[in-house]
N, C-alpha and C positions, 0 to 999 in steps of 0.2 A: 504494500500500500504506500502510495506517495502522498505528499502534502495535498496534492490536487484531488486525490480520491479518498482522503482520510475522513472518516465519520465515526462518531461515537454517540451512543444513546444510553441513557439511564432512566429507568422508570421513576417518575416523580409525581406522586399524587395520582390524579386522573389522567395525566399525560406523560410526556417524556422531556427530559433535558437533552438537547441536541448539542453535540460538540463538533464544530467544523474548524479546520485549520485556517488561520489568518494569513495575510500576506498576499503579494501579487500573484503567487502561484497556488494559493490555498483553495481548499474546497469551498470555503465561505464565498470567495469572489466568484467562483464558477456558478454556484447555486444562485447567487443574487443576479449575476449577468443573465442567466437563462430565464429566470422568472421575470426579470425586467424586459427582456426581449419579447417574451410571450405577452406580457402585459401591454406593451406598446405596439406590437405587430399583429395581434389577432384582431382583425377588423370587426368581427361580429362577436357579440356576447355568447351566441350559441356555439361558435367554434371554440372559444375559450372554455366554456362550460364542458363541452364534450372532451376536450383535451385534458382538463385538470379536475373536473368534478366540482369546481367552484364557480359561482357567478362572479362577474367582474369586480364588484365592490369587495367581496370577501377575498378574492385573489389579490387585488391591489393591497388590501390590508395585510395579507400574509407576506407579500413582497416587502412592504414597508417595515414590518416587524423584523424580518430576516436582515434587511439592509441596515437596520438600527442596531443589530447585534443581539436581539432577543434570543433566548435559548430554550424557552419552555413552549412546547407545542402539543396539541392533541394528536391522536392517531389520525384523525381526519385531515389535519393540517399536513402531517408527514406524508399521507397518501397523495395529497395534492402536489407536494414537492416532488415526490417520486414520479408521479404521472407527468409533471412538467419536464423533468429530466428526460424521460422516455419520449415525450412528444417532441422535444427539441431536436431529436435525431431524425425526425420524419423528413423524407425527401420532399414533401410538400412545402416545407418551410425554407429549405436551402437548396440551391441548385447543385452544389458540389461540396465535397469535403473541405476544399479550400475556402469556399464561401462561409461554411460553418465555422472553421477555425478563425477566420478573420473577425467575424461577429462575436464569437463566444470566447475566443482566447484559449480554446482547448479543442482537442480532437474528439470525434464522436465516440471512439473507443474509450477515451478517458471519462466521458459523460456516462457511458454504459457501465463502466466500472464503479463510478460514483453512485449511480442508482442502485447497483447490486450491493454495494457496501452499506448504503442507507438501509435497504431492506434487511440485510444481515444484522446490522447493529440494533435495529428496532426489534427484530425477531428474538435476538439473544437477550435483549432487555426485558422481554416478556410483556 
């Protein structure tokens, strides 16, 4: 696991405390970039809802919370983050791997590994 794909999760009350690595190559930056891209480039509320399971207002709130460094999230929030990571890899959003890397600052394989590590961390946290 690299800084770009590192994710930790601990059960905390009714939700989870999420740990993402900071810095220019950290997993926090990648997650915030991807949610921000989807937030601003999904023209329709329906497309955003289909891709993430959240309506626009709720998704924007989730993005803002992550960008601000909040660490406590519900399972539903983490599902939306996981879905956003997987949705970002869709060929419908980016014409090429190069286009994806330019916009996201990471490769699709890195984002796939980040999504898998998020699922693993949350599953292990119970």
